[in-house]
C-alpha positions as CSV (number, residue, x, y, z in Angstrom):
1,M,18.5,-79.2,113.2
2,S,22.2,-79.4,113.9
3,I,24.5,-82.0,112.5
4,K,26.9,-82.9,115.2
5,F,30.5,-84.1,114.7
6,S,33.5,-85.0,116.7
7,I,37.2,-84.9,115.7
8,L,39.5,-87.9,116.2
9,I,43.3,-87.6,116.3
10,P,45.1,-90.9,116.7
11,A,48.5,-90.1,118.2
12,Y,51.8,-91.9,118.9
13,N,54.7,-89.7,120.0
14,E,53.5,-86.6,118.3
15,E,55.0,-83.9,120.6
16,K,56.5,-82.0,117.7
17,N,53.1,-81.2,116.1
18,I,50.2,-82.0,118.4
19,G,50.1,-78.6,120.1
20,V,50.1,-76.7,116.8
21,L,47.4,-79.0,115.4
22,L,45.1,-78.6,118.4
23,E,45.5,-74.8,118.3
24,S,44.6,-74.8,114.6
25,L,41.5,-77.0,115.2
26,I,40.3,-74.7,118.0
27,Q,40.5,-71.8,115.5
28,Q,38.4,-73.6,112.8
29,K,35.3,-71.7,111.6
30,I,32.3,-74.1,111.8
31,Y,29.0,-72.9,110.4
32,P,25.5,-74.2,111.0
33,P,24.0,-76.8,110.7
34,F,27.4,-78.4,111.7
35,E,28.3,-78.4,115.4
36,M,31.6,-79.7,116.8
37,V,31.0,-81.7,120.0
38,N,34.6,-82.5,120.9
39,I,38.2,-83.1,119.8
40,T,39.5,-86.4,121.1
41,V,43.2,-87.3,121.0
42,I,43.8,-91.0,121.5
43,A,47.4,-91.3,122.7
44,S,48.5,-94.9,122.1
45,G,51.7,-95.9,124.0
46,C,53.2,-92.5,123.9
47,I,56.6,-92.2,125.6
48,D,57.3,-88.5,124.8
49,N,55.5,-85.3,125.9
50,T,52.3,-85.8,123.7
51,E,50.0,-86.4,126.7
52,I,51.5,-83.6,128.7
53,I,50.8,-81.1,125.8
54,V,47.3,-82.4,125.2
55,N,46.4,-82.2,129.0
56,K,47.4,-78.6,129.0
57,F,44.8,-78.0,126.2
58,C,42.2,-80.0,128.0
59,K,42.5,-77.7,131.0
60,K,41.9,-74.6,128.7
61,N,39.2,-76.0,126.5
62,Q,36.4,-78.4,127.7
63,K,35.9,-79.7,124.2
64,I,39.3,-81.3,124.0
65,R,39.6,-84.8,125.5
66,L,42.5,-87.2,126.0
67,I,42.2,-90.9,126.0
68,S,45.4,-92.8,126.8
69,T,46.3,-96.4,126.2
70,P,49.5,-97.7,127.9
71,K,50.5,-99.9,125.0
72,R,50.8,-99.0,121.3
73,L,48.3,-101.3,119.5
74,G,48.1,-99.5,116.2
75,K,45.9,-96.8,114.6
76,A,42.9,-99.2,113.9
77,N,42.7,-100.0,117.6
78,S,42.5,-96.3,118.4
79,I,39.8,-95.9,115.7
80,N,37.7,-98.7,117.2
81,L,38.1,-97.3,120.7
82,F,36.7,-94.0,119.5
83,L,33.9,-95.6,117.4
84,K,32.7,-97.5,120.4
85,R,32.3,-94.2,122.4
86,S,31.2,-91.8,119.7
87,K,27.5,-90.9,119.3
88,E,27.8,-88.0,116.9
89,D,26.4,-88.0,113.4
90,L,29.8,-87.5,111.7
91,I,33.4,-88.2,112.6
92,V,36.3,-86.2,111.3
93,M,39.6,-88.1,111.5
94,I,42.9,-86.2,111.0
95,S,46.4,-87.4,111.3
96,A,48.4,-86.0,114.2
97,D,51.3,-84.9,112.0
98,V,49.4,-82.6,109.6
99,L,48.0,-79.1,109.8
100,P,44.9,-77.6,108.2
101,A,45.7,-75.0,105.5
102,D,43.3,-72.4,106.9
103,N,40.5,-71.9,109.4
104,Y,37.8,-73.3,107.0
105,T,39.3,-76.7,106.2
106,I,37.0,-78.7,108.5
107,N,33.9,-76.8,107.4
108,T,34.8,-77.4,103.7
109,L,35.3,-81.1,104.4
110,L,31.8,-81.3,105.8
111,Q,29.9,-79.5,103.1
112,P,29.2,-82.5,100.9
113,F,27.2,-84.1,103.8
114,F,24.3,-81.9,102.9
115,E,23.6,-84.7,100.4
116,E,22.2,-87.7,102.2
117,D,23.9,-90.2,99.9
118,V,27.4,-89.0,100.8
119,G,29.0,-91.2,103.4
120,L,32.6,-90.1,103.4
121,T,34.7,-87.2,102.3
122,G,38.5,-86.9,101.9
123,G,40.6,-83.7,101.9
124,R,43.7,-82.9,99.9
125,P,47.1,-83.4,101.5
126,I,49.9,-81.1,100.2
127,P,53.5,-81.8,101.3
128,V,55.5,-78.9,102.6
129,N,58.8,-80.5,101.6
130,P,61.0,-78.3,99.3
131,S,61.8,-79.8,95.9
132,S,65.5,-79.5,96.4
133,T,66.3,-83.2,96.9
134,F,65.5,-86.3,94.9
135,T,63.4,-87.9,97.6
136,N,61.3,-84.7,98.1
137,K,60.7,-84.5,94.4
138,I,59.5,-88.1,94.3
139,S,57.3,-87.6,97.3
140,G,55.8,-84.4,96.0
141,L,55.0,-86.1,92.7
142,I,53.3,-89.0,94.5
143,W,50.9,-86.7,96.3
144,H,50.3,-84.7,93.1
145,L,49.3,-87.9,91.3
146,H,47.1,-88.9,94.3
147,H,45.3,-85.5,93.8
148,K,44.8,-86.3,90.1
149,I,43.5,-89.8,91.0
150,S,41.1,-88.4,93.6
151,L,39.5,-86.1,91.0
152,F,37.8,-89.3,89.7
153,S,35.3,-91.3,91.8
154,P,35.8,-92.9,94.2
155,P,38.7,-90.8,95.4
156,K,42.0,-91.9,97.0
157,V,41.6,-90.7,100.6
158,G,44.1,-90.2,103.4
159,E,45.4,-87.8,106.2
160,I,42.0,-86.2,106.8
161,I,38.6,-87.7,106.2
162,A,35.0,-87.2,107.5
163,F,32.5,-90.0,107.5
164,R,29.0,-90.9,108.8
165,N,29.0,-92.7,112.1
166,V,27.7,-96.0,110.5
167,V,30.8,-98.2,111.1
168,E,31.0,-100.3,114.3
169,R,34.6,-101.3,114.0
170,I,37.4,-102.1,111.5
171,P,39.9,-105.0,111.7
172,E,42.8,-104.1,113.9
173,D,45.4,-105.6,111.6
174,T,44.5,-103.2,108.8
175,L,47.3,-101.1,107.3
176,A,45.1,-98.7,105.3
177,D,42.5,-97.4,107.8
178,E,41.1,-94.6,105.7
179,E,40.6,-96.8,102.6
180,R,39.1,-99.5,104.8
181,L,36.6,-97.1,106.1
182,S,35.9,-95.8,102.6
183,A,35.3,-99.4,101.4
184,V,33.0,-100.3,104.2
185,I,30.9,-97.1,103.9
186,Q,30.5,-97.4,100.2
187,A,29.4,-101.0,100.6
188,K,26.6,-99.6,102.8
189,G,25.3,-97.7,99.7
190,Y,26.9,-94.3,100.4
191,K,29.3,-92.6,98.1
192,A,32.8,-91.1,98.8
193,V,33.5,-87.6,97.7
194,Y,36.8,-85.7,97.2
195,A,36.7,-82.3,99.0
196,N,39.8,-81.0,97.2
197,D,39.5,-77.5,98.7
198,A,39.8,-79.0,102.2
199,V,43.6,-78.8,102.2
200,V,45.9,-80.1,104.9
201,Y,49.7,-79.7,104.9
202,N,51.8,-82.8,105.6
203,K,55.4,-83.7,105.4
204,A,56.5,-86.5,103.1
205,P,59.4,-88.8,104.2
206,V,62.8,-87.1,103.7
207,R,64.8,-90.3,103.6
208,I,64.5,-92.7,100.7
209,S,64.5,-95.7,103.2
210,E,61.4,-94.2,104.9
211,L,59.7,-93.6,101.7
212,I,60.2,-97.2,100.6
213,E,58.9,-98.5,103.9
214,Q,55.9,-96.2,103.8
215,R,54.9,-97.1,100.2
216,K,55.4,-100.8,100.9
217,R,53.1,-100.7,103.9
218,I,50.4,-98.8,102.1
219,F,50.5,-101.3,99.2
220,M,50.1,-104.2,101.7
221,G,47.1,-102.4,103.2
222,H,45.5,-101.9,99.8
223,L,45.9,-105.6,99.0
224,L,44.3,-106.5,102.4
225,V,41.3,-104.3,101.6
226,K,40.9,-105.9,98.2
227,K,41.2,-109.4,99.5
228,E,38.8,-109.0,102.4
229,L,36.2,-106.6,101.0
230,G,36.7,-106.9,97.2
231,Y,37.3,-103.2,97.0
232,T,39.9,-101.9,94.7
233,V,41.7,-98.8,96.0
234,P,42.0,-96.2,93.2
235,T,45.8,-96.4,93.1
236,L,45.5,-100.1,92.2
237,E,43.6,-99.3,89.0
238,Y,46.5,-99.4,86.6
239,K,44.7,-98.1,83.5
240,R,43.7,-95.0,85.3
241,L,47.2,-94.6,86.7
242,L,48.7,-95.0,83.2
243,K,46.4,-92.4,81.7
244,I,47.2,-89.9,84.4
245,V,51.0,-90.4,84.0
246,I,50.7,-90.0,80.2
247,D,48.7,-86.8,80.7
248,E,51.3,-85.5,83.1
249,I,54.2,-86.1,80.6
250,A,52.1,-84.6,77.8
251,S,51.6,-81.4,79.8
252,N,55.3,-81.2,80.7
253,P,57.7,-83.5,79.0
254,Y,60.4,-82.7,81.5
255,K,58.4,-84.5,84.2
256,I,59.5,-87.8,82.7
257,L,62.8,-87.2,84.5
258,T,61.0,-87.6,87.8
259,I,58.2,-89.9,86.7
260,I,60.5,-92.7,85.5
261,P,62.4,-93.0,88.8
262,L,59.1,-92.8,90.7
263,V,57.6,-95.7,88.6
264,L,60.7,-97.8,89.3
265,I,60.6,-97.0,93.0
266,E,56.9,-97.7,93.2
267,F,57.2,-101.1,91.5
268,F,60.1,-102.0,93.8
269,C,58.0,-101.0,96.9
270,R,55.0,-103.0,95.6
271,F,57.2,-106.0,95.0
272,L,58.5,-105.8,98.6
273,G,54.9,-105.3,99.8
274,L,53.6,-108.3,97.8
275,I,56.3,-110.5,99.4
276,S,55.4,-109.3,102.9
277,Y,51.7,-109.7,102.1
278,V,52.1,-113.2,100.9
279,T,54.3,-114.2,103.8
280,K,52.0,-112.3,106.2
281,R,54.9,-110.2,107.6
282,Y,53.1,-107.1,108.7
283,K,52.0,-105.5,112.0
284,P,49.2,-103.0,112.7
285,A,51.6,-100.9,114.7
286,W,53.8,-100.0,111.8
287,K,57.3,-98.4,111.9
288,V,57.1,-94.6,112.2
289,C,58.6,-92.3,109.6
290,R,60.4,-89.9,112.0
291,T,61.2,-87.3,109.3
292,T,57.5,-86.6,108.8
293,K,56.7,-85.5,112.3
294,K,57.4,-81.8,112.3
295,L,56.2,-79.6,109.5
296,S,58.6,-76.7,110.3
297,E,61.6,-79.0,109.9
298,R,62.0,-79.3,106.2
């Protein structure tokens, strides 16, 4: 008996990476019992060449589909649109500005679903930024700490996830869609698993202003998930964070030179995020970090 899955790519002005991503997904090696039904790109309010590029792939491969919405309504809206149409057993959701590390990434992400109590898996994002600038060093450390956090259970998920098709919709004002899905699925009695060998490459913000905006928005999203579902995202568990930071410094004392600035920046971002959360100054269609959109530009 096959386990059917579909791939969702929410996209907004992703002309710099969408073609390379689709080419990579076409080349993925998928082994039984898993069977890929389609790859669906939901282009939300795109004003660049994203739709033109995707349409070219649609003509070459019948498994690739494009759904266009004229207005940008946010990532959660795209997810809900897809959930309404999808009938497959599993859904893989991957960000439009990342790339699988190899041809086995998707298959690796799906392996834990052999266990019936697994409801969601998350892969491991690794930034391609060189460590030559202050912002890149901070960004690289953030993703490294996320990896360390995800080794616990439940994991911190993002960039690429797979989940059972048991969710009807998510609130469209959410700012942390992957964590929202993780919380809802775990509330249904399933567990979330970290598939750390399912690696995708992403690009962290190059500008400090973009990094601050991104971290602020993510923190707001985590606060919303905690308020509405009572679910604490792993990065809000401060005792776990402190232990991981201490272990990092113990393994390499020189890391304190990067960790101290990171802690200060993170607290500043969380302070800004808390203010925006309390005053309800947030939008589901968040500001795009433009320097993260092409992995070849470092």
